[in-house]
C-alpha positions in Angstrom: -41.4 -29.8 -16.4 -40.5 -26.5 -14.5 -36.6 -26.1 -13.9 -35.6 -25.0 -10.3 -32.6 -22.5 -11.3 -31.2 -22.0 -7.8 -30.9 -25.7 -7.3 -29.1 -25.9 -10.8 -26.9 -23.0 -9.9 -25.9 -23.8 -6.4 -23.1 -26.3 -7.5 -21.7 -23.5 -9.8 -21.8 -20.9 -7.5 -19.6 -23.5 -5.0 -17.3 -24.2 -7.6 -16.8 -20.5 -8.5 -16.4 -19.4 -4.6 -14.0 -22.0 -4.0 -11.8 -20.9 -7.3 -11.9 -17.3 -6.2 -10.8 -18.3 -2.8 -7.9 -20.3 -4.1 -6.9 -17.6 -6.3 -7.0 -15.0 -3.4 -5.0 -17.5 -1.3 -2.4 -17.7 -3.9 -2.3 -14.0 -4.3 -1.6 -13.5 -0.5 1.2 -16.2 0.0 3.7 -14.1 1.7 1.5 -12.5 4.2 0.0 -14.1 7.5 -3.7 -13.7 7.7 -3.4 -11.2 10.6 -1.5 -8.9 8.4 -2.8 -5.5 8.1 -1.4 -2.6 6.0 -0.8 0.9 7.4 -2.7 2.9 4.9 -2.9 6.8 5.0 -5.5 8.9 3.0 -3.1 11.8 1.4 -6.1 13.5 0.2 -6.3 14.8 -3.4 -3.7 15.8 -5.5 -2.9 16.7 -9.2 -1.7 14.0 -11.7 1.3 16.1 -12.3 2.3 16.4 -8.6 2.0 12.7 -8.1 4.0 11.6 -11.1 6.7 14.1 -10.1 7.0 14.8 -6.8 6.4 11.3 -5.2 10.0 10.0 -6.3 11.8 13.2 -4.7 10.0 12.6 -1.4 10.6 8.7 -1.5 14.3 9.5 -2.3 14.7 12.0 0.3 13.8 9.2 3.0 16.1 6.8 1.4 13.5 4.3 -0.4 14.3 3.3 -3.7 11.4 2.9 -6.4 11.4 -0.6 -7.9 8.0 -0.7 -9.8 5.8 2.6 -11.4 2.6 2.1 -13.4 1.3 5.3 -15.0 -2.0 4.9 -16.7 -5.1 7.4 -17.2 -7.0 5.6 -14.5 -4.2 4.4 -12.1 -1.1 5.8 -10.8 1.1 3.2 -8.7 4.7 3.3 -7.0 6.3 0.6 -5.2 9.7 1.0 -3.2 12.0 -1.8 -2.5 12.4 -3.3 1.0 14.4 -0.4 3.0 16.6 -2.1 5.6 16.3 0.0 9.0 17.5 -0.3 12.5 14.6 -1.0 14.8 12.9 1.7 16.2 13.3 1.7 20.1 9.6 0.6 20.8 10.2 -2.3 18.2 13.6 -3.1 20.1 11.8 -3.3 23.3 9.4 -5.8 21.7 12.4 -8.0 20.4 13.2 -6.6 17.2 17.0 -6.0 16.3 16.5 -4.5 12.7 13.5 -3.9 10.7 12.6 -3.5 6.7 9.9 -1.0 5.6 8.3 -0.8 1.9 6.0 1.9 0.6 3.3 1.4 -1.9 1.5 5.0 -3.0 -1.6 4.4 -4.9 -3.4 7.1 -7.0 -7.0 7.0 -8.9 -9.3 9.3 -10.2 -11.5 11.3 -8.0 -15.1 10.2 -7.7 -17.0 11.4 -10.5 -14.1 12.4 -12.7 -14.0 11.3 -16.3 -11.5 8.6 -16.8 -10.2 10.1 -20.2 -8.9 13.1 -18.7 -7.9 13.1 -14.9 -6.4 15.9 -13.7 -6.9 15.5 -9.9 -6.4 12.2 -8.1 -7.1 10.6 -4.6 -4.1 9.7 -3.0 -3.2 6.7 -0.7 0.2 5.8 1.1 0.6 2.4 2.3 3.3 1.2 4.4 4.6 -2.3 5.3 6.9 -3.4 7.9 8.8 -6.4 8.5 10.7 -7.0 11.9 13.8 -9.2 12.4 14.3 -11.0 15.6 17.6 -12.1 17.4 17.0 -15.7 16.4 16.9 -14.8 12.7 13.0 -14.9 12.2 11.3 -12.5 10.1 7.7 -11.4 10.5 5.5 -8.9 8.9 4.1 -6.7 11.6 0.5 -6.4 12.2 0.6 -4.2 14.8 2.8 -1.3 14.3 4.7 0.6 16.7 4.0 4.1 17.6 7.6 5.4 16.4 7.1 3.4 13.3 3.5 5.1 12.7 5.2 8.7 13.4 7.7 7.9 10.8 5.0 7.2 8.3 3.2 10.1 9.0 6.1 12.1 8.6 6.5 10.7 5.1 2.8 11.3 4.5 3.2 14.9 5.6 6.2 15.5 3.3 4.3 14.0 0.5 1.2 16.2 0.9 3.2 19.3 1.5 4.8 18.4 -2.1 1.3 17.5 -3.5 0.2 21.2 -2.3 3.3 23.2 -3.0 3.0 21.9 -6.8 -0.8 22.9 -6.8 0.3 26.6 -5.7 2.7 27.0 -8.4 
């Protein structure tokens, strides 16, 4: 008697895919499915620069660091939601105020040995919530031009600090 492995594994694969889908849904409960992060590649930077200079730049822009993870393979910073006035183009779309949160992720450059990482690939992720006059809060999947310019300014400041550190 010959067993058809594909036929036997189909129910197992179905159960696994449903379980993984449910796990993903549980991890993403505070975001609508249309939500997209605004991600900016900051290029590469030394581990020392990322660890030491990121805090200064975030603080300069009024962000409060609430989570920091430093490991040989990963650096992660997360700020609290910063309440701010709506930008003009956000206000024209109905927002009266907004909140912004920044995440910074840095990992080894491709091909780097994980035991001694001296340079990192760095990404800045920005999240934006807008508040309407009716008290509604929503994550903003379509970022306004002014919001993008604001985040680009922060990204440029981070890049400048990282470059400055590599010069000295």
